[in-house]
C-alpha positions as CSV (number, residue, x, y, z in Angstrom):
1,X,131.1,30.9,124.3
2,X,132.4,33.8,122.3
3,X,131.3,32.2,119.1
4,X,127.7,31.7,120.3
5,X,127.5,35.3,121.6
6,X,128.6,36.6,118.2
7,X,126.0,34.4,116.4
8,X,123.3,35.7,118.8
9,X,124.4,39.3,118.2
10,X,124.4,38.8,114.5
11,X,120.9,37.4,114.7
12,X,119.6,40.4,116.7
13,X,121.2,42.8,114.2
14,X,119.6,40.9,111.3
15,X,116.1,40.9,112.9
16,X,116.4,44.6,113.8
17,X,117.5,45.5,110.2
18,X,114.6,43.4,108.8
19,X,112.1,45.2,111.1
20,X,113.5,48.6,110.1
21,X,113.1,47.8,106.4
22,X,109.8,46.1,106.5
23,X,108.0,48.1,109.2
24,X,104.9,49.9,107.7
25,X,105.3,53.6,107.3
26,X,102.7,56.3,106.4
27,X,103.0,57.7,103.0
28,X,103.8,61.4,102.9
29,X,100.7,63.5,102.4
30,X,100.7,64.9,98.8
31,X,98.3,67.3,97.2
32,X,95.5,65.7,95.2
33,X,94.2,67.5,92.2
34,X,90.7,67.3,90.7
35,X,89.0,69.5,88.1
36,X,85.4,70.2,87.4
37,X,84.0,72.1,84.4
38,X,85.0,75.5,85.8
39,X,87.2,75.0,88.9
40,X,90.4,73.3,90.0
41,X,90.4,71.7,93.5
42,X,93.6,70.8,95.3
43,X,93.1,68.8,98.5
44,X,96.1,68.2,100.8
45,X,95.5,65.9,103.8
46,X,97.5,66.5,107.0
47,X,98.2,62.8,107.2
48,X,97.7,59.6,105.2
49,X,97.0,57.6,108.3
50,X,93.5,56.6,109.4
51,X,92.1,58.4,112.4
52,X,91.3,62.1,112.9
53,X,92.6,64.1,110.0
54,X,92.4,67.6,108.6
55,X,92.5,68.9,105.0
56,X,93.9,72.0,103.3
57,X,91.8,72.9,100.3
58,X,92.6,75.4,97.6
59,X,90.0,76.1,94.9
60,X,90.7,78.3,91.9
61,X,89.2,78.9,88.5
62,X,91.0,77.6,85.4
63,X,93.1,80.8,85.2
64,X,94.4,80.3,88.8
65,X,92.3,83.0,90.4
66,X,90.7,82.2,93.8
67,X,87.2,80.7,93.4
68,X,84.2,82.7,94.5
69,X,81.5,81.0,96.4
70,X,79.4,80.9,99.5
71,X,80.0,77.5,101.0
72,X,82.4,74.6,100.4
73,X,81.1,71.2,101.5
74,X,83.3,68.2,102.0
75,X,81.8,64.7,102.1
76,X,84.1,61.8,103.0
77,X,82.9,58.3,102.1
78,X,84.3,54.8,101.8
79,X,81.9,53.2,99.3
80,X,83.5,49.8,99.3
81,X,82.7,49.4,103.0
82,X,79.4,51.3,103.0
83,X,80.8,54.1,105.2
84,X,80.0,57.8,104.9
85,X,80.6,60.7,107.2
86,X,78.1,63.6,107.5
87,X,78.9,66.5,105.2
88,X,81.3,69.1,106.7
89,X,81.4,72.8,105.9
90,X,84.9,74.0,105.2
91,X,86.0,77.2,106.9
92,X,87.6,79.8,104.7
93,X,91.0,81.1,105.7
94,X,91.5,83.4,102.7
95,X,90.0,83.7,99.3
96,X,90.1,80.3,97.6
97,X,91.7,78.7,100.6
98,X,89.7,76.5,103.0
99,X,90.5,74.3,106.0
100,X,88.6,71.3,107.2
101,X,89.5,69.9,110.6
102,X,88.6,67.0,112.9
103,X,87.5,64.6,110.1
104,X,87.2,61.1,111.5
105,X,88.5,58.8,108.8
106,X,88.5,55.8,111.1
107,X,89.5,53.0,108.8
108,X,92.5,52.4,106.5
109,X,91.7,51.9,102.8
110,X,90.4,53.9,99.9
111,X,88.3,56.9,100.7
112,X,86.5,59.3,98.3
113,X,86.4,62.9,99.4
114,X,83.6,64.8,97.5
115,X,84.1,68.5,97.5
116,X,81.4,70.9,96.4
117,X,81.4,74.7,95.7
118,X,78.2,76.2,94.3
119,X,77.2,73.8,91.4
120,X,80.8,72.5,90.9
121,X,81.5,69.1,92.5
122,X,84.5,66.7,92.3
123,X,85.4,63.4,93.9
124,X,89.0,63.1,95.1
125,X,90.4,59.6,96.0
126,X,92.4,59.3,99.2
127,X,94.3,56.2,100.3
128,X,94.9,55.9,104.0
129,X,97.1,53.4,105.8
C-alpha cells in the first residue's frame, strides 16, 4: 500500500511540474520602435494578451525632442484575418507622450498598429497571445 501511494504521489508531482513548465504565459510587454522619415515612434502595450488593451506612445523627432502635432491617430488591424478596428485618437498626457485606452484587440495573433502624426505614418507589428 505504501509503495502504490508513493508512486501516485510521484505521478501527481510529475504532472504538476509538467503543467507548470508547459502552461502558456503571456510575453512581457516590450516597447516597439518604428521610424518614419522625420519621427521616432515607441509604442508600449500594457499587455501582450488579447482582449481590451491600452498603449503608451512616445513620439519624438530624430534628435529626441518631443514631436509637435495636432492629432495622433492609432489604427489597429489584423490583415491576415481581415479584421480592423475604427481609428482611435490618442490623448496627449505631455508633449510627445500619448495614451490610448480601451482598445479591443479581441483575437490572439499578429496585429499591425498604424500610428499617424501629421503626414508621418508608421506600422508597428504586435503579437498577442
